[in-house]
N, C-alpha and C positions, 0 to 999 in steps of 0.2 A: 504494500500500500504506500503510495507516494506521500511525501511530506505535506504537499498541498491538500490532498484528500484528508489526511489526518487532522490538519488544521481546521478544515471545514466541519468534520465530524465533531471535533472538540468544541467548536463554536456552537453547533446545533445542540449538543448535550448540555453545555453550560447555560445557554439561553433557555432550554427546556427545563432545566433544574430550577432556575430562578423564577420562571413563570409558574411552574408547578407549585412552588411554595405559596403563591398568592391564591391558589385555588383550594388550599387545604380544607377550609371550612365547608365548601360545597361537596368536596370528596367525602368528608366525614358524614355529611347529611345523606349522600348517596348510599354509603355503606350501611347507614342506620335504617334507611327506608327499605332497601331491597329484601332483607330477610322476611319481611311481612308476607311477601308473595309466595313463599314456599311453606308457610304454615298450613297444616291440615293435609299435606300430601303424605303419601306413604314414604318410608325411608328410601325405598328403591328408586323413587322418582325425584328425590331432592336434588341430587347432583345433575341429572339430566336436565332438569328445569333450570338450574343455575347456569348450566352450559348454554341452553337456548337463550336465556336472557343476556348472557355475556356476548354471544354471537350477535344478538340484536343490538347490543350496545356498540359493538364494533361497526356494524352497518350504519347505525345512527351517526357515529363520529366521522367515518371515512367516506360514506356515500352521500350523506345528507348535510351534516353540520359544517365540516371543513370546507367542502367546495362552495357551499352557499355563503358561508361567512367570509371567505376570501373574495368572492365575487361582489358581495354587498359592501364590504369594507373598501373595495376599490372603486365601485361605481355608484353605490347608493347607501352610504353609511347611515343616513337619516332613518332608514327602515329598521335597523337593528333594535333600537329602543322599543319600538312598537311590537316587534316580535317577542321581546323579552317581557313586555307587559302582558301579552296574551299568554305566554308560557307561565308567568308568575301567577296570573289569575287562575289558570287551570290547577296549579299546585294548591292554591288556597281552597279551591272548590273540592279537590280530592281530600285534602286534610280535614276540612270541615265536614265532609261526608262521613269520614271515619269517626269523627267526634260524635256525630248524631247516632252512629251505629253503637257507640258505647252506651247510649241511653235507650237502646232498644228499637231504634228506627232503622228498618232494613229497606234498602233501595232496590235490591235485586235478589232473585232466587236462583240457586244453582240447579241445573237440570241433570247433571251427571258428572262423574269424575273427569272424563276426558274433556268434556266441554269446559268444566271448571278450570282444568289445567291450562287449556288454551286461553281462557279469559285471564288467568293469572299471568301467563307469559306476556300476553298482549298488553295488559295493564302495566306490568313492570317495564316493558320496553317503551311504552308511551311516556311513563314517568321519567325513565332514564333519558329519553330524548330531551326533555326540558332541563334536567339537571346537567346532562352532558353539554347541552348548548351553553348553559351558564359557565361551566368549567372551561370550555374551549374559547368562549368569548373573553373571559377574564384572562386566559393565557394569551390570546391574540393581542389584547390590549396591553399586556405586560411586555411584549416583545418590542425590540427596537424597530421603529417604523422604517429605518434605513437598512434593515436587515436583508431585504430583497425577497422576491416571491418564492424562490426555491428554498432558501434557507428558512424562511418563515414556514413554508409547507413542511420541511423536514422536522423542524422543532415541534409543530403541531402533531405530526405523526408520532413522534417519540412520546409526547405528552399523552396523546390518546391511548396508545398501547400501554404505557406505564400506568395510567390511571385505571384502565380497564382491568389489568392484571391485579393491581392493588385491591380494588374494590371487590371484584368477584372472587379473587383468591381468598380474601378475608371472609366473604359471605359463605363460600364453600366450606371453609374450615369451621365456621360458626355453626352451620346447620348439621355438621357431622360430629360435633362434640359429644352429643348424647350417645352415638354409636361407639365412640372412643371409650366413654364411661362404661358401656355395657361390656366391652372387651376387657376393661380393667377389672370388672366384677368377676370375671372368670379366672383371674390370676391366682396362683396358689398362695401368694403372700397375703396375709390378712389385712395389712395396712393398705395395700394397693386396692384390694377389693372394697374397702371402706371408702377410699378416695373415689373409685368408680361409682359407687352408690350415691355419694354426695353430688357428683357431677350430674347424674341422671335425675336426682330429685330437684336439683337447682334449675334445670333447663326450662321447665314451664314458666317459672318466674322470670328467668332471663329473657325469654321471648316476649313475655308481657311487657317487660321494661323496654325492649327493643321496639315493640309496636308503638308504645307511647312516645319514645324518643323519635321514631320515624315520623309519626304524625306531627309532633311538635316541629320537627325539622322541615316538613312540607310547608307548614304554616309560616314558619320563620323565613325560610328561603323565598317562598312565594311572596310574602308581604314585603320583604326587602327588595326583591326584584321589581315589584310594582311601584313601591315608593321611590326607589332610585331612578327608574326610567320615566316615571311620570314627571319627576323634576327636570329631566332632560328634554321633555317634550312640551307639555302645556299646563301642568299643575304642580306648583311648589308647596301646596298646603301641607300634605303629610310629611314631606321632607323637612319643612320648617319646624313642624311639631317635634320630629325626632331631634333636630338640632337644639331646640329649646330644652328638651328633656336631658340630652347628653351634656349640654353646657351647664345645666343646673347641678350635675353630679361630677363635673370635670375634676374638681378638687379631690375627689375620693380616689382617683387613679384610673389608669386605662382599663383595668379589669371591670370595675364598676360601670365605666362608660360603655364598654362592650355589652355588659349585661343589660343596661338600660336600653341601648340601641336594639338589641335582640328582642327584649320584651315588647317594645313598641311595635317592632316589625311583626312579632307574633300576634299581638292583639289586632293590629290592622289586618293581617292575613286571615285571622279567625272571623272577624266581622265581615270582611269582603266575601270570604268563603261561605258563611252562613246566609248572606243575602242571595248569593248565586244558588245555593242549595234550595232555599225557599222558592226561588223563581222556577228552578228545574222541577221541583216536586209539584208546584202548582200547575205548571204546564202538563206534567205527566198525568195528573189527576183529571185535567180537562180533556186530554186525549182519550183517557180510559172511559170517561163519561160519554164522549162522542161515539166511541166504538160500541159501548153498551147500548146506546140509543139506536145506533145503526143496526145492530144485531136484533134488537127487540122489534124493530120495524120490518 
């Protein structure tokens, strides 16, 4: 490999590493959200479903997000904030829908395991599209604008591959921890068997916590996306509110400022999501009434 090519690879990897650091928050959210989609599946289907979602994530990044992001950033950068508002609004809706399900409001019925699995995979890939868009756009914005199209593309490819391996590798490990616990329970050593039993007993609680964290992450990231991109387009109100709140606690340090920012984004996302859930449920009921009336006649 020539010295020039080594220098190019080094530039790409260095830029990708720096840009990836700024996407850490969304990557954590992605890793927290995804395990929800394999809950309720049989153990034999968990890894295949994670694999399907990971492949969908790669398609999202390399077939949809990166080409469109590069084209829009070059020819129509003003479109990107509106796309992120739409994506953030959908995350708010999905998060609020899960909150209502915690209180016994069910929005859909499963008709069978295979259909349910297909819905889970589709829903996970759809959510990944939004989160991956945020990851890749943050990374793109963090790269040097004078980097050049090919070096920029190379850095985005490295980031996309790295983030996908990180997120879905962690998810695959997480969903198989209970199987590891079951194997430990068969070990001849008593202490190891006890450790395996504790792991198995803990996993239901772990997945409940992950479900809550994933839902909160959807609302936080969705609210943050909408607030930030509204400010870049036509409405500064929510962003100004965030600024007022964070400025009021600024003296308490950056951690408190981050918590305050996150809390406001979460509340905004929850309120926005609940409004959309209410609209969707109202429209759904109207459609059902119309169908019932048509059938009765």
